N, C-alpha and C positions, 0 to 999 in steps of 0.2 A: 504494500499501499503505499503512496506516497507520503514522504516525510516518516516512513518508518522508524528510521534509526532514531530520530528525533523522538519518537513517543517513546521508542525502548528505554533511552537515554533520560528521558522525564520520569519515568516512571522508577529507574534505579534511584533517582535523586530525592524524588519524594519519598520513596519508602525507607531513605535515611533518617527521615523525618517522624518514623513511626515511634508512639508512644510518647513523643512530646507535647505537651498542653500550650506551651508559650514559643514564640518565636524570638529568636535574639538576631543581631544586624549580621553575624557570620552565618545563620542558616539561610537567610534571605539571599545575601552575597552569594553563595553556593547555588543555590538556585538560578538566580540570575547568569552566572558565568557559564552552567550547563545549557542553559536555553539560548545565550549567545553564541555559544561555539557550534552546537546541534544546528542551529538555524543559518548559520555563517557555511558549514559543513554541506548544507542542504541547499545551496545556491541562493537564496534570500538575500537581496538587495542589501548592504550595511546599515543604511537610514531605517529602513523597515525594523531590523533587527534592535538597532539601537532605542527606537521608539516603544517597541513591545517590551523590551527589557526595562525600559525605565518605567514605565506605567506599570508593571508588574512589581517592581520594587518599591516603588513610591507607595500604592496600595497596601501590600504587605507589611510596610512597615508603620503606616498611618493608621489605618482602619483598623476598629478592634472587631476580633472574631467573636460571632454570636456564641451566647453561653452553649456550652457542651460540646462546643467544635474542636476536635483535634486540630493542631498545627498543620498536621499533612493535609489534612481535608479542606482547611481553609485556606492554604496556598494552591490547592490544586482547584477550587472553585475561582481563584482570580486568575491563575492561569488558563482555566477554560474559558471564562468570559472574556479576556483580552484577547485569546487566540480565534474565537469567534469572533470577535471586531475586526480582527486583522483578515481574517479572510471576507468578511462581508456579507451582505446577504445574496441570495440566488438570484439570478438573471430571471427577470420578470417573464414569462413566456405564459401567457394565457391560454387556455384551450378554446381557441377561436379560429377563424380564417386568417392566414399570416403568410408572407413570403421570408422566408431567413436566407441570408446570404453568406456562402462560408468561405473564410479566408484563409491564407496560412501557406507556409514553405512545402516544398516538395517532400514529402516522406513524413511530415506530419501528422497524416491519418486522415485528413479530409473525406476522403471518398468511402472508408469504413464508417467514418463518423456522420455521415449524409444517411445511410443505411440504418445507424443506429437508432438516429432521430427519428428518420422516418417510421422505423417499427415500434419505438416507443410513443409516438403519436397516434399510430393504429391500435395500439393496445387502449387508449385513451378514448377510443369511437371515432377519431377524425380520420380524412380521405388523405393522404399525405402522397405526394411524387415528386420524385427526385430528378431534377434537369440537370443531366452532366454537360458541362462546356468546356472541360478541359481538352484541347487541340494540340497539347505540347508533349506531354507524356504518352509515348507509345502504351497502347493497353489500358489507358484510362477508361475508353468506352466499354470494353468486354469486362473491367474488374468492376465498374459500377453497376452495369446491367445484372451480373451476375450476382452481386450484393444486394441489388433490388428485389431480386428474384428470390433470394433466401429470407428476405424482410416482407416478402408478397407485398409490394405496394408498387403503384405504377411508375413507370420509368419512360424518361425521353432523352434522346442524345442522337448524334447523326454523326456516325464515322467518316463519311465523305464529305464532310464541310470542315473549312479551316477557319471558319469565322466564328468565333464562340458568341459575341453579340447576336449575330442571327439564329444562333442555335438557341440563346436565351429566348428570345423572341418568339420562335417557332414552338418551343417547348410550352411557354405559356399557353398559346392558343390550343397546342395538341392534349393539354392537360387541365383545360378550364375547367373543370367539372371537380378537380383537387380542393380541398379545404387548405392544405398546408403545403407551399411549392417551396421545397428546399434545393437552391443552386448551387451545385460544387463547381468551383472555379479551378484554374490552373495554377500549381506552383513553381516554383523554380529553386536551384540551389542557394541563390540568393536573393535580395530584396534588389532586382534589376529594375531599372526604370520601364522596361517593357511590360514586366508584371505588373506595375502599378498601373501604366496607362491603362492597359488592358481589362482588370479588375474596378476602374475609376467608371470603364465606359460599360461595362456590364452593370454595374451599381445604378448609372443613370438609367440605364433600360430598366429594370427590373423592380426598382424603385423598392428596395426591401422594408419590411418593418422593423427587422432585427440584422445587424451583422455580427457573426459572430467569430473569432478567431480560433483557430485550432492550434493547437501545441503541445509538440511533445512534452511529456513529463522530464524528459533528460536535457532540456534545451539550455538550462544554466543560464550563465551571465547574459548571453547573447538575447536573451527575450526582451530585454529594455529597450534596445535600437530597433528590433522586428517590432514589437508592440506600438512605438512611437510612430514609426513609418504607415502600419495600415490605419493607425487611427486618423494620421493627417489625411490619409487617402480615402477612406469611406467611413470613417469614425467607427469606434468597437464599441457595441453594444453589451456583450459578454464574450467569455474564454470557454472553449472546451479543453477539458485537459486529457490526453491522449496517454494509451500503454502504461496503466498505473499496473499493470500485472507485473510487470518486470522488476528491476532495481533502481528504476530513476529517483532522482532526488526530488523532483517536483517544485524546489523552491522558487525556480525560473517563473513558473507560471503565477504564483502569487507575485511576483515582481511585476508583471504583465499586467496584471488586474490592478494593480495600485497606478501603473504608469498610465493606462487607460481610463482610469476613475472609472472602473467596470465594477464586473462581477463575474461570477464563475456558474454557467448554465448546466454543462454536463460533465461526469466523469466515464471516459472509457477505460473498464476495468477487464476486460479479456479479446480474445479474438471473434468470437460470433457475432452476431448481430442484436443478440440478445444481451451481452456484456456491457450494459450501459448504465448510469444511474443519472438521475436528475440530483444535482448538488442539493445539499441540504447542509448548510453551516453546522447546526447541533451536533445532527448524526455524526458528521464528518471528524469535528474536535471530539465528540466521544468516543469514537473509535480510536483516534489516536490516543490518546490520555487511558485507553483500556476499559473505558465505561460502557462500551456496546453502542448499539444502533439495532432498536428492536423493529422500528419502522421499515428499515431496510431490509431487516432479516426476515418480515414477515412478506414483504413483496419477493424475496428470493425463493421462500417456500412456496408460495403461492402460484410462481412461475414454473417451479418445479412440479408441482400438483396438476398443472393445466397439461404438462406434457408425458404425463405418467403412465406408466402401461399398467391397465387396469387387471390385467392377468396375473400380474406380480403380486405374489401372496406373501412377499418378503415383508418381517416387521422389525424396524429397525431397532427398537426396543430390546429384541433379541439379544443383540450384541451386549447389553447393558448387564446380563444376567449369567450368560454363560461363554463358551470357548469362540473367541475372536476367529474366524475361518478366513479361507482365502475366498471362499463362496460369499462370505458377509462382506471382505473388501471389495469383492468385484460389485456387490451391489452399493457399496459405498461409494467406489469409484463412478457409478453411474450417475448416483445422486448429485456427485460433486460436479460432473459435467452439467447437470441442470442448474446446480445452484450457485455454480464459481467454485473456484479453490477454495479447501478446506479451511487454509489459514486467514481467507477473507470473512468467511461463514463464521469463525471463531472470533474476529473481530466484532462482529456484530453482538455477541452475548456479553451481558455485562458483568464484569468482574472475572471473564476468563479468557478471553482473547489475548490482552496485551500482556498479563502477569502469567498465564499458561505458556504461551510460546515463549517468554523470554527463558522461561529454566527449560527448554527441551533444545536440542541442536537444530542449528539452522536449515538442515534439510531434512526436518523430523516430517513435514507435512508438503514437501516438495515433488509432487506428482502432476509434472505437466501432461498436456494432452497428447504428445507423442509418447511419452512412457507410458500413459494409460493404455494407448492402442496396443503397444509392443507386450503390455501385463496382458492384457486381455489376451492376444494371438498365444501367449506360454499357458496361459491357464487354459484355453482350449486342449491344449495337447498333454495335460495330467489327468491323472484318473480322480476318479469321484473320492477314494480314500486318499490322495494325496492333499486335495481341495479343503476337505475337511479336517487333516491332521499334517500340516505344511511341516513342521519340526520333524516329521518322519523322514523329509525328502533328503536323501544322501548325494554324495557326490555322484553315483551311478546313475540316479535317477535325474540328476542336474544334465547329465551328459545327453541322456536319452530323451529329455523335454527338450532341449536346445536343438539336438538334430530334428526332432519332431514339428518344433514351431519355426524353423529356420531362425532363430535367434542366437546371439552368442551366449556362451555359457555365463558371461558375467552379467548378462542381464535377467537371467535368470536367478541367479545369487541376488542382485540387484533386487528382485521383486521378492526375495525371501527376507532381506533386509528390510525392506520397505514395510513386509506384513509385521514384523516385528517391533519396529519402531512405533506402527499404530499401536500394535496390541499392548505395548507398553503404556501407551499416553491412554489408551480408553481403561486399563486398569487404574489409573489415576481418578478416575469417574467411577469406576465399579467401587472403590474402597471409600466412598463418600457414604456416610451415615445419612439417615433419614434427617438428622438436625442440619446437616451441611446443605443436604438438597433444600431443606426450608428456607434456609438462610439465602442461599441462592436464589431461589423464587421468588423470596420476599424483594430481592434488591432488581430482579427482572420486574416485577409489578410496579416497583416504585418509579421507574421509568415511564416515557410515555412515547407516544410517535418519534420524538426528536432525539431520542437516547435513552440510555441506560440509567437507574436509578443507583442512588451512592448511599449504600447504610453508612450510618455514622453522620448524615448529613442532617438529621433530624427529621426524617420524612418530608425533604424538600423537593421531590421530584415531581416533575409534572410541568404543563405551560410551556413546552417548546423545548426543553434540553432537561438535563439530569437535576438541575439544581431549581428549575422553576423559571 
C-alpha cells in the first residue's frame, strides 16, 4: 500500500509510548523525527513534511489529552487528524452525466485507469463510455478496446485516424447515449510541447467537467513539475494514483495534489479492472496507521460475493477450527483473486492489518497473480492425499509433481513454504480465545464506514473516521 513504510515506522514509534499517561517533550520530538524521516523517504516534498510535523508537534505539546486517554492514543489521534488534513478531501465526482478528461505521462496508467473508472461508474448504475484518442503510442487502441471489453462498457476509437481531436469529436457523437464520457489522451516520455498542445486542443473540444491527472505512485520528486505543467495547460481537478499494489513510495502524488490545489479521486490497487478504490481520506489514513477501513472491506466482500461460485460449498470458517490444507489454500487464493491481495485485505481489518503484518516476514503474504497461477497448476498435479496433508510431501513427490506440472522443483518447494507461512499466520488467530475475539469485534464495531474503531479512545468511533 502507498506509504506503507511510513505506516510501519509510525506504528513502531507510537508503540514505544505504550503505557505512558503523560507526554514529555522528548517523546513528541521522537515521534516528529520519525514522521519527518518517513515522509521524506516516501518522496513527499520537504515543505509539506515540515508543515505536517510542526502541526503535530504544536498540538501534542499544547493540547490537553481527554481524561482517560493514554499518551499513545492521544498522539495517534493527532497524527491521524493532521494526515487526513494533508491528503485532503476526495475529489468531487457526482453520480450524474459528465465528461472526464484523463491526462498524464506515458506509462502512468491512463488507459487502465479509464477502464477501471468506467467499471466503477457502471457499478453505480451509470452508462460510461471510453473514448480513446491516443494516436501516438502503438497498441493504445487495442489495449483500450480490450480493457473496455473486460469492464463491459462502451468503447470508441479509430485506429486509422491520426487526428486525436477528430477522434474525440466523433467519439462523442458515436456514444451520445452514455452518461459518463471518459476521454483517454496520449502520453509522452516527457512533458513535450506537442503533448501539451494536443491535450489543450482536446480539452477545448470536449469541454470536460473534470480533468484528472493520472500519476504512477512511484513518480517521486518529478511529480511537482509534471503537475504544474498540466495544471497550467488544462487545470487539474483531481489526481488518480496508480500501481499501489507494488513497492511504490507514493509521496510524489501527495506533492502533486498540493501543487495543483486539487484532491485525490481514485486509487489503482491491482491489475484487473475491478482493482480500483474511490479515495476516502479517513479510510486511507486509518489503514496506514493500522486502524482498518471497514467500508472498503465491505465493498471488497460484496464484490467477491457477486462473482462467487454458487456450487462452491467451501466454508472459510473451516480453516479457523481445523487443519489448514492445500485445498484450503487454493480456496483462499481464489478469494484473494476476487478481493485483492491478502495484505491489502488485512489492512482493512481494525487492529489486525498493520500490527500483525509488522510481526511477519516481508514475503509472508506475497502471493502474486503469476505465482498463484503456477501454484494452481502445481496443485492440479498433486494427489488428494497430498493436498490434504502437504507436510507428507517429500523430495521424491516434489520431483514427480514438478515433472507433472511443468514447473521447476523450486516453485513446488515455494508453494509448500508459502503454505507453511500461511498456516503459521492462521494459528495466531486460532489461538485467540473468546475474550480476544470479543475485544477485536468490539473494536471493529466502534468504527463506521470511514475507518476502524480504536479501543482506548473511550468509544469515540463513528462520524466519518475512527475518532468521530
